[in-house]
NUZAKOL-12792 format. One line per 10 residues: their letters; for each residue x, y, z of N, C-alpha, C, CB. Coordinates in nm, 4 decimals. Glycine has a CB too. Layout:
a = X Y Z X Y Z X Y Z X Y Z ~ ...
***
This chain:
maadekaqak = 8.6185 4.9602 7.9347 8.5407 4.8932 8.0024 8.3790 4.9522 7.8841 8.5611 4.9407 8.1945 ~ 8.3630 5.1217 7.8525 8.2574 5.1338 7.7934 8.2315 5.0941 7.6434 8.2355 5.2456 7.8147 ~ 8.3621 5.0707 7.5675 8.3468 5.0683 7.4462 8.2694 4.8570 7.4722 8.5295 5.1243 7.3454 ~ 8.3227 4.8306 7.5595 8.3037 4.6899 7.5578 8.1556 4.7138 7.5945 8.4028 4.5917 7.6611 ~ 8.1103 4.7368 7.6790 7.9480 4.8095 7.7354 7.8882 4.8323 7.5431 7.9772 5.0401 7.8677 ~ 7.9141 4.8904 7.5754 7.9070 5.0251 7.3842 7.7989 4.8239 7.3026 8.2496 5.0934 7.2265 ~ 7.9350 4.8122 7.2662 7.9241 4.6870 7.2029 7.8465 4.5626 7.1840 7.9921 4.6557 7.2259 ~ 7.8188 4.5553 7.3603 7.7236 4.4649 7.3719 7.5953 4.5362 7.3574 7.7362 4.3917 7.4937 ~ 7.5959 4.6480 7.3734 7.4543 4.7229 7.3822 7.4046 4.6687 7.2545 7.4538 4.9027 7.3899 ~ 7.4470 4.7019 7.1380 7.4730 4.7286 7.0024 7.4565 4.5661 6.9538 7.6326 4.8114 6.9735
geqakgkvkk = 7.4905 4.4819 7.0118 7.4479 4.2849 6.9609 7.3208 4.2977 7.0038 7.5377 4.1178 7.0579 ~ 7.2910 4.3715 7.1365 7.1770 4.3416 7.2375 7.0288 4.3689 7.1349 7.1906 4.4652 7.3941 ~ 7.0720 4.4987 7.0665 7.0012 4.5182 6.9570 6.9763 4.4714 6.8251 7.0193 4.5931 6.9439 ~ 7.0878 4.3803 6.7892 7.1272 4.3409 6.6616 7.0129 4.2082 6.6661 7.3110 4.3062 6.6435 ~ 7.0475 4.1671 6.7893 7.0039 3.9829 6.8747 6.8244 4.0257 6.8298 7.0494 3.9557 7.1510 ~ 6.7989 4.1461 6.8869 6.6461 4.1565 6.9367 6.5353 4.1843 6.8301 6.6338 4.2743 7.0407 ~ 6.6484 4.2192 6.6842 6.5488 4.2712 6.5968 6.5466 4.1231 6.4625 6.6095 4.4577 6.5331 ~ 6.6328 4.0480 6.5027 6.6641 3.9975 6.4495 6.4897 3.8956 6.4875 6.8191 3.9767 6.4685 ~ 6.5360 3.8213 6.6105 6.4260 3.7957 6.6962 6.2864 3.8379 6.6436 6.4521 3.8618 6.8212 ~ 6.2654 3.9407 6.6241 6.1328 4.0241 6.6755 6.1226 4.0191 6.4855 6.1540 4.2242 6.7987
vvggavgnes = 6.1766 4.0008 6.4184 6.1771 4.0018 6.2871 6.1177 3.8803 6.2201 6.3029 4.0223 6.2488 ~ 6.2326 3.7441 6.2692 6.1839 3.6649 6.2174 6.0187 3.6258 6.3023 6.2965 3.5671 6.2070 ~ 6.0388 3.6283 6.4448 5.8931 3.5719 6.5381 5.7621 3.6199 6.4777 5.8874 3.6365 6.7076 ~ 5.8267 3.7417 6.4183 5.6813 3.8052 6.3091 5.6483 3.7330 6.2146 5.6976 3.9393 6.2248 ~ 5.7936 3.6520 6.1008 5.7532 3.6040 5.9991 5.6921 3.4757 5.9966 5.8386 3.6106 5.9297 ~ 5.7251 3.4019 6.1500 5.6688 3.2624 6.1374 5.5560 3.3091 6.1875 5.7351 3.1332 6.2101 ~ 5.5290 3.4065 6.2565 5.3900 3.3774 6.3766 5.3863 3.3459 6.5048 5.3127 3.2766 6.3506 ~ 5.5980 3.3798 6.5150 5.5613 3.3178 6.6942 5.5578 3.4272 6.7773 5.6867 3.2092 6.7758 ~ 5.4580 3.4536 6.7995 5.4551 3.5954 6.8934 5.5505 3.5908 7.0544 5.2662 3.6235 6.9385 ~ 5.5626 3.4865 7.0983 5.6653 3.4515 7.2041 5.7807 3.5171 7.1727 5.6953 3.3062 7.2183
lraegraees = 5.8838 3.4878 7.0471 5.9724 3.4868 7.0029 5.9962 3.6833 6.9173 5.9588 3.3420 6.9227 ~ 5.8656 3.7030 6.8781 5.8463 3.8191 6.8864 5.8729 3.9525 7.0074 5.7456 3.7981 6.8588 ~ 5.8011 3.8775 7.0676 5.8221 3.9545 7.2354 5.9494 3.9232 7.3527 5.6819 3.9050 7.3283 ~ 5.9895 3.8148 7.2847 6.1319 3.7941 7.3128 6.2977 3.9150 7.2902 6.1401 3.6712 7.2206 ~ 6.2259 3.9326 7.1366 6.3406 3.9930 7.0417 6.2958 4.1529 7.0974 6.3221 3.9534 6.8351 ~ 6.1610 4.1665 7.1236 6.1746 4.3044 7.1216 6.2090 4.3026 7.3200 6.0043 4.3999 7.0410 ~ 6.2263 4.2560 7.3954 6.2683 4.2498 7.4796 6.3827 4.2972 7.5018 6.2544 4.1699 7.4998 ~ 6.5176 4.1867 7.4320 6.6333 4.2624 7.3590 6.6315 4.3308 7.3211 6.6876 4.2421 7.2911 ~ 6.5314 4.3775 7.2329 6.5935 4.5406 7.1457 6.6071 4.6098 7.3165 6.4241 4.6645 6.9917 ~ 6.5158 4.5789 7.3666 6.4854 4.7494 7.4532 6.5731 4.7754 7.5544 6.3333 4.7701 7.5394
kgdlreakek = 6.6471 4.6262 7.6012 6.7269 4.5878 7.7045 6.8757 4.6622 7.6200 6.7177 4.3968 7.7409 ~ 6.9218 4.6684 7.5117 7.0240 4.6623 7.4412 6.9861 4.9002 7.4107 7.0037 4.4964 7.2774 ~ 6.8812 4.9101 7.4583 6.8677 5.0209 7.4090 6.8388 5.1085 7.5360 6.7685 5.0181 7.3005 ~ 6.8282 5.0423 7.6394 6.8826 5.0942 7.8385 7.0181 5.1051 7.8202 6.8584 4.9548 7.9989 ~ 7.0826 4.9664 7.7894 7.2525 4.9587 7.8220 7.3199 5.1083 7.7403 7.3373 4.7797 7.7335 ~ 7.2752 5.1126 7.6132 7.2693 5.2197 7.5295 7.2656 5.4110 7.5575 7.1571 5.1744 7.4713 ~ 7.1736 5.3804 7.6388 7.1143 5.4996 7.6820 7.2380 5.5431 7.7576 6.9723 5.4866 7.7665 ~ 7.2154 5.3782 7.9087 7.3158 5.5071 7.9913 7.4397 5.4738 7.9520 7.3192 5.5157 8.1721 ~ 7.5455 5.3755 7.9021 7.6379 5.4209 7.8270 7.6622 5.6070 7.7833 7.6074 5.3331 7.7141 ~ 7.5417 5.6344 7.7235 7.5794 5.7367 7.6560 7.5282 5.9274 7.7531 7.4956 5.6929 7.4928
akdavkpk = 7.5015 5.8502 7.9028 7.4994 5.9301 7.9799 7.6087 5.9441 8.0752 7.4011 5.9176 8.0233 ~ 7.7083 5.8382 8.0524 7.7996 5.8478 8.1619 7.8798 5.9155 8.0384 7.8583 5.6998 8.2594 ~ 7.8651 5.9021 7.9344 7.9442 6.0208 7.8523 7.9633 6.0999 7.8481 7.9438 6.0528 7.7846 ~ 7.8771 6.1845 7.8615 7.7762 6.3029 7.8662 7.7887 6.3637 8.0216 7.6065 6.2455 7.8292 ~ 7.8304 6.3082 8.1215 7.8381 6.3168 8.2643 8.0447 6.3443 8.2680 7.7534 6.1350 8.3525 ~ 8.0880 6.2776 8.2466 8.2397 6.2162 8.2266 8.2895 6.3204 8.1716 8.2670 6.0821 8.1349 ~ 8.4330 6.4095 8.3009 8.4889 6.5115 8.2151 8.5862 6.5153 8.1067 8.5304 6.5808 8.2815 ~ 8.5662 6.5820 8.0219 8.6556 6.5562 7.8628 8.7977 6.5896 7.9021 8.6044 6.6757 7.7125
***
C-alpha cells in the first residue's frame, strides 16, 4: 500500500508541474494555479508517507 501511495504522490507532483508550466506558457493563470495546487497535494502526500516510514519500526 505504501508504495502505491508514494507512486500516486509522484504522479500528482508530475501532473501538477506539467499543468503549472503549460499554464504559464499559454498565459492561463487558472491552469497554472491548478497545477500548483496539484503539485502541493503530491508534496503533502509524499511528506505523509515519509513520516509514516520514519515512525514505522524497523
